[in-house]
C-alpha positions in Angstrom: 110.6 109.7 110.9 107.7 111.4 112.7 106.8 110.1 116.1 103.2 110.8 117.3 103.0 112.0 120.8 99.2 111.4 121.1 96.5 109.1 119.8 95.2 110.3 116.5 91.6 109.5 117.6 91.2 110.3 121.3 94.3 112.5 121.9 95.6 110.4 124.8 99.4 110.7 125.3 99.7 107.1 126.5 100.3 104.2 124.1 102.2 100.9 124.1 103.8 98.9 121.3 101.2 96.5 119.9 103.0 94.8 117.0 106.2 94.9 115.0 105.8 94.2 111.3 107.6 94.8 108.1 106.9 96.6 104.8 106.8 93.3 102.9 105.5 95.0 99.8 108.4 97.3 99.0 111.1 98.5 101.3 111.7 95.6 103.8 111.8 98.1 106.6 110.4 97.2 110.0 107.7 99.4 111.6 106.0 99.4 115.0 102.2 99.6 115.4 101.2 101.3 118.7 98.0 100.9 120.6 96.4 103.7 122.5 96.1 102.9 126.3 92.9 104.9 126.5 90.7 104.0 123.5 92.6 101.1 122.0 93.2 102.6 118.6 96.1 101.2 116.6 98.5 103.4 114.6 101.8 103.1 112.9 104.3 104.9 115.1 106.9 106.2 114.3 106.0 106.8 110.7 107.6 108.5 107.7 107.3 112.2 107.4 104.4 113.2 105.1 106.8 114.4 102.4 108.6 111.0 102.5 105.5 108.8 102.2 105.4 109.0 98.4 108.5 106.8 97.9 106.7 103.9 99.6 104.1 103.8 96.7 106.6 103.8 93.8 106.1 100.2 92.5 104.5 98.8 89.4 103.0 96.2 91.7 100.8 98.8 93.3 97.8 97.7 91.2 95.3 100.5 92.1 97.8 103.0 90.7 99.4 101.1 87.9 96.2 99.3 86.7 98.3 96.3 85.9 96.7 93.4 84.1 99.5 90.9 83.5 99.6 87.7 85.6 96.9 85.7 87.3 96.8 87.8 90.5 96.3 91.1 88.5 93.8 89.5 86.2 91.7 88.3 89.1 92.0 91.7 90.7 90.7 93.4 87.6 87.7 91.0 87.3 86.7 91.6 90.9 87.0 95.3 90.5 84.8 95.3 87.4 82.1 93.4 89.4 82.4 95.7 92.5 81.9 98.9 90.4 78.3 97.9 89.8 77.9 97.0 93.4 79.2 100.3 94.6 76.9 102.2 92.2 73.9 100.1 93.4 74.8 100.8 97.1 75.0 104.6 96.5 71.7 104.5 94.5 69.9 103.3 97.7 70.5 106.8 99.1 71.0 109.1 96.0 69.8 108.5 92.5 71.8 111.3 91.0 74.0 114.2 92.1 77.6 115.2 92.6 80.1 112.7 93.9 83.7 113.3 95.1 86.0 110.3 95.2 89.1 111.0 97.3 92.0 108.8 96.3 90.4 107.9 93.0 93.6 106.3 91.5 93.1 105.7 87.8 89.5 106.7 87.8 87.5 103.6 87.0 84.9 104.2 89.7 84.3 107.8 88.8 84.1 106.9 85.1 81.4 104.4 85.9 79.5 106.9 88.0 79.6 109.4 85.2 78.3 106.8 82.8 75.3 106.6 85.1 74.6 110.3 85.0 76.5 111.5 88.0 78.6 114.7 88.1 81.9 113.4 89.3 85.2 114.8 90.6 88.2 113.1 92.0 91.2 113.7 94.2 94.4 111.8 93.5 97.7 112.9 95.1 100.0 110.9 92.8 100.6 113.0 89.7 101.3 110.2 87.2 98.1 108.3 88.3 96.1 111.5 88.3 97.2 112.3 84.7 96.2 108.8 83.6 92.7 109.2 85.0 92.4 112.6 83.2 93.8 111.4 79.8 92.0 108.0 79.7 88.6 109.1 81.0 88.6 112.9 80.6 87.7 113.1 84.4 88.0 116.1 86.6 90.7 114.9 88.9 92.7 117.3 91.2 95.6 117.1 93.7 94.8 117.1 97.4 95.2 120.8 97.8 91.9 121.2 95.9 90.0 119.9 98.9 90.4 123.4 100.5 89.3 125.1 97.3 85.9 123.4 96.7 82.9 125.4 97.9 81.2 124.4 101.1 78.5 121.7 100.8 79.5 120.9 97.3 78.8 117.1 97.2 75.9 114.7 97.7 78.3 111.8 98.2 82.0 111.6 99.2 83.7 108.3 98.9 87.0 107.0 100.2 87.7 103.4 99.1 90.6 102.2 101.3 92.0 105.7 101.5 91.5 107.1 105.0 94.1 104.8 106.5 96.7 106.5 104.2 96.0 110.1 105.3 98.7 111.8 107.3 96.7 114.8 108.6 93.7 112.9 109.9 92.0 115.8 111.8 92.3 118.1 108.7 90.7 115.4 106.5 87.8 115.0 108.8 87.2 118.7 108.8 87.3 118.7 105.0 84.8 115.9 104.8 82.4 117.7 107.1 82.7 121.0 105.2 82.3 119.5 101.7 79.3 117.2 102.3 75.9 118.6 101.6 73.2 118.4 104.4 71.6 115.0 103.9 74.7 113.8 102.0 76.4 110.5 102.5 79.9 109.5 103.3 81.1 106.1 102.0 84.3 104.9 103.7 85.9 101.5 103.1 88.6 100.3 105.5 90.5 97.2 106.5 89.4 95.7 109.8 92.3 94.7 112.1 89.9 92.7 114.3 89.1 90.3 111.4 89.8 86.6 111.6 92.5 86.9 108.8 94.2 89.6 110.8 94.4 87.3 113.8 95.4 84.4 111.7 98.3 86.0 109.9 99.6 88.3 112.7 102.5 90.4 111.6 102.2 89.0 108.1 98.7 90.3 107.6 98.6 92.3 104.4 96.0 94.7 105.8 98.6 96.3 108.0 100.6 97.4 104.9 103.0 99.6 106.9 104.0 102.3 106.4 101.4 103.1 103.7 98.6 102.3 106.2 99.1 104.8 109.0 96.0 103.8 111.0 94.4 100.4 111.7 90.7 100.7 112.2 88.0 98.6 113.8 84.3 99.4 113.6 84.4 100.9 117.1 87.2 103.2 116.0 85.2 104.4 113.0 82.1 105.1 115.1 84.1 107.0 117.7 86.2 109.1 115.3 83.4 110.1 113.0 81.1 110.8 116.0 83.5 113.4 117.2 82.9 115.3 113.9 79.2 115.1 114.0 78.6 112.0 111.8 76.3 109.1 112.6 77.1 105.6 111.4 74.0 104.3 109.7 75.2 101.1 108.0 78.1 98.7 107.9 78.6 96.3 105.0 81.1 93.6 104.3 83.7 93.5 101.6 83.8 89.7 101.3 86.3 89.6 98.4 88.9 91.4 100.5 89.3 88.3 102.8 90.6 86.3 99.8 92.7 89.1 98.4 94.3 90.0 101.7 94.8 86.3 102.6 96.6 85.7 99.3 99.0 88.6 99.9 99.5 87.5 103.5 100.5 84.0 102.3 103.1 85.6 100.0 104.4 87.8 102.9 104.6 84.8 105.2 106.0 82.1 102.9 107.4 84.0 99.9 104.8 82.5 97.5 101.2 83.0 96.7 99.6 79.8 98.0 96.1 80.0 96.6 94.5 77.1 98.4 95.4 78.2 101.9 94.4 81.7 101.0 91.0 80.7 99.7 90.5 78.5 102.8 91.5 81.3 105.2 89.4 83.8 103.3 86.4 81.5 103.5 86.8 81.1 107.3 87.3 84.8 107.8 84.0 85.5 106.1 82.3 82.6 108.0 83.5 83.8 111.4 82.8 87.5 110.7 79.3 87.4 112.1 80.4 86.0 115.5 82.6 88.9 116.8 85.5 89.6 114.5 83.8 91.4 111.6 84.9 91.1 108.0 88.4 91.6 106.6 87.2 95.0 105.3 84.0 97.0 105.8 82.1 99.7 104.0 80.8 102.4 106.4 78.0 104.7 105.5 77.7 107.8 107.5 75.5 110.9 107.6 75.6 114.1 109.6 73.7 113.9 112.9 
C-alpha cells in the first residue's frame, strides 16, 4: 500500500481520517478516506500502489469496461448511456462545432464513435488492454495506452474529456500538466466527477457507491475542482448536473447497504438528491467545463 504524506490538492501534510468504507464492488477490503486539515479535500489513504490498481477492476460487472447488456440493471445502464451520448455531443457543440477531441479513459469507445459519426477527429486513451482492443476492433478507433499522453504534440486537441476518470488517476499532478500541455488555446476541458457533498452521499454514508474505493482515489466537491484546476491555469466556466447518476448511484448504494438492489428506495433517494441539489449539496455528479485563463 502507498501512504500519501501530503494532500494531493494543496500539499498540506496534515490530514485526519474522515471515513472508513469497504470495496463493496469486488475485494471486500476496507479502506480509509482522509480529509485534508487545510483545504478539506478527501482522498483514499493509504491506497494500492499504482501497479496494483488494475486487479481492482477485473470483474465482468464493471460495465463501462465489459459493456454488459444482460439483466435489468445493465439494460437500463445501456439505455441511459445511449441517451447521454447525444447530450454530451450537444453540450460540446455549444463551444466547438468540429475539431479534434481526446477522450481519456474512453473504455469501449461508444462516445468517441458517436463523435466521429458527427465529423469529429477522435482519439482515445484507455489503460486496460482488453478494453482498448475492443474499442479498436469494434469501432476502428485510434485508442492508445496512457503512455501516449506524453507523445502527443503540444496543443493537439480542441476538446479533452474525462468522464468519471480523474478520480481514478494515481499521478494527479502529472495528469494536470498533461491536460494543460495538450489542450489548444481556446480549447475546452470537460470533466465529469462524483460529488461527495451530494444528498445521496450524506444519505448512504460509508455505503455510498460514489466512494468506490480503492478505484476512486479522490473524492471531489465543486470547490475542490475549482481550486485544483485554478492552480494549473484553468478557469471554471460552467457546472452542469448529471441527474441520472443520482438514481444509478443510489441503486448501487442500496445493494451495498442491504445486499439487494431495492429499486423503489433508490428511485426515491435519487429523486430527493436531485431535488435538494439546488439548495447547497449539489448533484450526485457534475460536469465541469473549463478553459485556460
